[in-house]
N, C-alpha and C positions, 0 to 999 in steps of 0.2 A: 656394534652396540655401544651406547654411551655409558660411562661410569655413573653410578647413582648420584655422585656429587656434582655432575655437570648438567646444566640446562642448555639445550641447543639454542643458538641465537642467530637471528638474521639482522644485519645492519644495512639499511637502505641509505645511500648517499644521494639525496635529491638536490642536485646542484642548483644554487641560486635561491633556494627556499628560505624565506624569512618569516618571522611571526606576523608581520603586516600582510603577508600574502595568504595566510590561512583565514578563510572566511566563507562566505556564501558560495563561492565557486569551488571550494574544496571540502565538501561535506564529509568525506571519509577521513581526511587529515584532521578536520575539526573534531570529529567524533573521537579519534585516537587521542588528541590533545586533551580533551575533556576527561576521558577515562583514565589516562595515564598522567605523566608529568612532562611539561615542556619548559625548557630553560633557554635563555639567550646564550650564545656561544661566542667567546672572545677568540677570534681567529689569529693567525700569525701574519707577519710581514715577510715575504710578499703573500698576499691572500690570493694565490693562484693554485691551480689543480695539483701539480706535482708536489709543491711545497706543503700544502695543507694535508693532502692524503698521506704523505710521508710522516708528518707529525702525528696524525691519527694512529698510524700503524706502529710507530716507534716510541711515542711519548716524548720525543725530543723536538726542540725548535729547529728551524732551518739551519742555523749556524752550527748545529751539532750533527744533524743527519746529512747535510750537504746538498739537498735539493734547493738551490738558491733561487730558482725560478723554474719555468717549464723547459729551460735550456740554459746554456752558458757557453762561453768560449772555452774549448778544450785547448789549453795553452800549449800542450806538447804538440798538437796537430796544427795549431793556429787556425782552427776551423770552428765555426759556430754550429752547434747541433741542438735542435729542440726535439722534444718528444721521443727521446731514446727509451728503450723498454726494459733494459736489464735492471733487476733489483739490486745487483751488486754495485750500482752507482751510489747507493745511499748507505749510511752507517746506522748502527743501533740495533738493539734486539727487537725483532718483529713480534707482533701480538701472538702469532701462531707458535713461535718458539717459546714465548713466555707461558702459553697455555700448555704446551707439551711438558714443560718443567713441572707443572702442577699435576698433570695427569697424562700419562703416556698414550692414552686413548684419544686425546684431543686431535681433531682434524679441522682443516680450514679449506674452504673453497673461495677463491678470489675471482669474481666475475666483473671484469672490466675496471677495477681500481688500477691505478697506474703502477708502473714498474712491476708488472706481473710475471715477466719472464725470468727464469733462473732464480726464483724467489724462495723456494723451500715450502711454499704452500702445497697442500696435497693435491689440489685441483686449481688450475688457473686458466682463464679464458680472456683473451685480449684482442683488439683489432689488429689484423695483419693482412693487408691486401696482397694479392699476387701480382707481381710486376713482370710482364712479359717482355721479351726482347724487342717486339715490334712497337713498344710504347704503351700497350694497354695496361690499365690498372683494374684488376678484377676483384670485386668485393669478396672478402674472406676473413677468417679469424684464425688465431693460433691457440692451441691448448696444450696443457700438460696435465695428464698424459695425452698423447695425440688422439687416441680413440674418442675422447670427449668431444672434440671438434667434429669428428666424423658423425657421431651419433646426433649431435645437436643440428648439424647441417642437414642431415637426412630427415630429421623430425620437423624442423622449423624452416628449412630452406637456408640459403647462404646468408650470412650476416649482412644486413642492409647498410653497407658502409656509406653509401652516398646519402643516406638519411641520418647518419651519425654526425657528419660534418659537411659543410658546404651549403650552397644556396638551396638545395633540395631537402634540407633537414626536416624531419617530421617525427611524430610520436612513434613511427615504425621501429626505430632503433631501440628506444627504451622499452617498447613492447616486446621486442625480440629478446632483450636482455632479461626482462622479467620472466618470460616464458622459459628461457634457459635456466634461470635460477630455480624456478619451480621444479623443473625436471631433475636438476642436480640434487636438490634437497630430497626429492622423492626416491631417487635411484641410488644416491651415495650417502645420504644422511650425515653431512658434515656437522661438526660441533658449531663452527662459526661460518656463516655464509655472508660474504661481503658483496653487495650489489650496487652498481653504479647506474643511476637513472639521470641522464644529462638533459632531458627535454627542455626544462625551463631556461637553461642557459642560452638557448638560441634566440627566442623572442625577446628576452630581457636585454640582450645586447643589441639586437636589431632596433627595437622600438623604445627601450627604456622601461623601467618598472611602473611608470605612471600611465602608460598607454593602455586604453581599453582593450586592445587586441590581445593583451596578456591573459585576459579572462578565459579565452579559448584554451590556451596552453595550460592554464591552471586546472581547468576541468579535465583535460586529457590526462595530465600526469596524476591527478587525483584518482581517476578511474583505474589507471594501471597500478598505482601504489596500493589503493584500497583493496583491490582484488588479491594482489600478491600478499598483503599483510593477512587478510582473512584466511587464505589458504595456508600460509606459513603457520599461523596460530593453530589451524586445524591439524597440522602436522606436529603440534606440540612445541612450537618455537616461541621464544620471547622475541621481541622486536625493538630495535632502536632505529631512529631516523636521525640522520645528521645532514648538515649542509656545510660546504667549505667556506662560503663567503656570501655576502649580500651584494647585489648589483645596484649601483647608484646611477642616477641620470648624469650624462655628460653632454657637453655642448661644444667642446673645442678639442681637436687633436693637436698634439705637439709634435712637430717634425724635428726631433732632436738630432737625427743624423744629418739632416740638411743644414742645420745650424753649424754642426761640426765641419761639414764639408765646405761651407761658405767661408769658414775661418781658416781653411787650408790644413785642417787636421785629419780629415778622412780622405782616403784614396780609393779610387775605383780602377778597374781595368775594363777595357772594351772588348767584347766578343761579338762579332757580326752585328755591330750597331747597338747592342744592348750593354748596359753598364752593370758590372758586378762589384759588390763590395770586396775590397782587397785588404783583409785584416793584416797580413804581414807587412804591408807598405803603409798602413795607417798609423799616424801618431795617436789618434783617438777615434773610437767609434762606440756606438751604444747598441746593446742588445735590448730591444724594447719588448716589454711583456706587460701589457695592460697599463696599469698606473705606476709601474716601476721600471726603471731602466738601469742595467749594469753598464757602466761606462769604462771601457778598457783603455788604458793609457800606456803606451810603450815606454816612455821615459818619465820617471818620477818628477823630473824638473818641469814637465808640462802640466802637472796637476793643478797648481794655483791658477794658471791661465784658463784651463778647461773649467775649473770650478766657477770662476768669475763669469765666464761666458754663459754657462748653464743657469746660474742664478739669475741672470738677466733675461732669460727666455720667458715669454708670456705662457702661463700654464704650468710652470715649474714651481712647486711649493717649497722644496728643500733639496739640497745636495749634500749627501753624507760623505765626509772624509773618513779617515781611519777612526777618529773618535766617535763620529756619528754612527758608523757601522757597528762599533762595539756597543753603543747605546741601544741600537735597534736589533742587536743579535745577528747582524749580517757580516760579521768579521770572519769570513771563510775564504780560503784560497781561490775558490771558484767565483767569488764576487768580483765585480769591477773595482778598479782603483777608487772610483767614485760610484755612488748609487744615487740616482735622481728619483725623487718622488713627485708625481704629478699633483696638481691642485685637485680638490675633491670633484670638480666638474670637468676635469681634463683627463686625457690618456695619451700614451706615447705610440706613434707609428714607427715602423721600421724603415720607412721610405728614406732613401739616401740620394736618389737622382733629383736633379733640379728641373728637368724637362721630361714630361711623361712620354715623349717620343723616344727617350733614351732608356726607359724602364726595361728591365730584362723580360724575356718572354714569359717566365713563370709568374711575374707580378700579376698578370691577368688570369691566373689559374689558381685552383685549389692545390697548393703545393707546400704543405706544412714542413717538409724536410729541407727545402731549398731556400726558403726565406729566412734571413738572419734576424728573425723576430716574429712575434705573434701578429697575425693579421685577421682581425674580426671582420674586415670588409669581404672576406671569403664567404660570408653568410648572405651576400647580395648578388643578384644578377645585374649586370650593367644596365641601367635604365635607358641608355642610348640604343640598346638592341630592341628593335621594333616588335619582334615576335620571339620572346625569350624561350618559350617552350619548344618552338620549332627549331630555334638555334641549338638548344641543348640536344634535341632528338637527332638532328642532322649530324652533329659532332659524334654523338654516341654511336650512331649507325656506322659512320666511317671507321671508328675504332673497332667496332664489332667485326667489320669486314677485313680488319687487319691493316687499314691505312694509317699512316702516321698523321696525326692531327692534334692540334692544341685545343683543350677545353677552355679557350680564352674568353670567358664570359664574365669575369670578375671586374668590377669597376676599380678606379683608382681615386675615388672620392671618399676620403676618410670622414668627411662630415656626415656621411650616412649613418654612422654608428651613434646610437643614442644611450647605450648603457655600458658600464665598465666596472672593474673591480681591481683590487690589489692592495688598497689601504685597509687598515684594521680599525681605524678610528671613526666608525660610523655609528649612528644611533642604534641601540639594541633592537628596536622593532624592525629595522631595515637590514640588520646584519644576519649572520647565520644562526642556526639553532641546533639543539639536541632534544629529541623527544623519546621517551621511553613508555612502552605499554605496561611496564611493571611499576606501579606507584611505590615510591620510597627508595628507589635505587639511585636517583640523581641527587647530588648535593643541592642545597639551597643556593639561590643567587646565580650569578653568571658562571658558566662552566668554561674552563680554559681548554683550548684545543689540545694541549699536552696531556689533559686528563682523559681523553676519549679512549686511549688504549686501556687504561686501568678500569674505566667504566664498562668496556666490553667484557673484560675478565670478571668484573663484579657480577654482571648479568648472567654469566655462565656458571660461576662457582658459588654465588650467594645462595644460602638456604632460605626457606620461608621464614625461619626465626630471625635471620639477619635482615630480611626485607622489613619485617615489623619493626626491628630495632632502628633501621635507617629512617623509616617513616616517623617514628616517635621523636627522633632527633630533629 
């Protein structure tokens, strides 16, 4: 049971949603915006999933909580790791800890927001495929406590991992998460329920925000979100909707690692004909993450040379040295010695090979943990494959039968990507937002990403009298 001073809250994170996308194709979201309050949200740099979500949950900027991108160079290992899942990688008081300080009965369910493992939230569910010794990757999820995963899988089927990321992405993954959220709210009644709905992210990166094909994605996520909000409100919950970033049209990829290699700064090693990035032997290399790249430089004496090189690359807008990183709040030990920002219409690839014939085998696969950078091209099937559905089915059949085979259907053409994110200086109508179904609880004007934690707590602990007071102000 909740304390009388607490109002249960559900927070939907609808990735990529911006004010400009709410309209005729999103009648449910439009209705919620008219009935409640909607504000533009000033996101952080880098405007990427792990960084922004960590800011929402701690109230701190990336330079304080430490999620400097979706991954970074672990300097003690000299290995690049993206998409780690331990909450202990970030610093700062989490929203659920702050809630418990105010009322010991406060509970939190985290459904697919990142860094969900070892988090201290009362319930956590996050993607976690099963990797078999024969090379198979079986869709699944992880939960704490473990019985939550068992109950959800029995009721909803296995988490549809291949619809969550990769060329087969669809509304199925967001629908599964929404259904799971509803079951958790009904059966466990958390004070705060955090729900991640990623569906818009896919088409916006594939096609760009101006493509008419986005209309279908908008209608699909609107239907899922609308039903979930209606049922959450019927369960007595207040609702906030947030988004992490706005996705902008891009027309040019920047191959930052290829430039470093051509300058003799990046080293590779060859394994059975495929080239692998070799961080310990590289004088400089970049971890590319959308429109930001952390450039790690072994010898400080090379920093001026590398900075000059990168500043001359087409598609690079700015290269931050120590002073620049301090200015942008990126002066953290996990950051590169330099941080490159792409031009508004550009984004950084991780590609480091100079000949596609020498690309490693995982380059043509969905392999988020082996690639030393983010790869949105994983959303595409290679257009050179004549019968893509047949090709995928054949590879899946072989894996199901226990044969070792590569799901090598991903192209190496970065020009296919039409949308990206990472910068924070975009027009408010195309940037992220925060929406509340409770009029009067959002401040006037633009909301800062660092304010979301406090606003969650306001929605939970504010009384009716306080709501009226907020609205009057």
